[in-house]
C-alpha positions, 0 to 999 in steps of 0.5 A, a space after each residue: 695501556 692494556 686494551 680489552 676487546 669485547 664483541 657486542 652484536 658481532 661488532 668489535 669494541 676496544 675497551 681501555 682500562 684507563 683514559 687515553 692521554 693521546 686523544 686530542 679532543 680539539 676540533 680542527 679550525 675548518 671542517 668540510 661538512 659536505 665531505 663527511 659521511 654518516 655512519 649508522 650506529 650498530 648499537 641503536 635501540 640496544 641496551 649497553 653498559 658504559 663505565 664512567 670515570 669517577 670524576 664524571 660519575 660523581 655528577 650523577 646519582 643514577 643511570 636515570 639522571 645520566 640518561 636524562 642529561 644525555 637526552 638534553 644534550 642530544 636535543 641541544 645538538 639537534 637545535 644547533 643543526 
């Protein structure tokens, strides 16, 4: 798998040319939240381009609809907290 390296506002970003099969998306059975630390998003309030995989992109007509979906997901997460 070939990685492309890009820099956004002096932050190194690795871009994969295909989905990574090695990533395990499963959460551990227990998470010790007090030990976690918050990391500020260096790209906050910045516009950036994200390429969606075709099987994800087919669910959205345009970027406005995708952004609306993400905002709803974020609101849902905030209610859970």
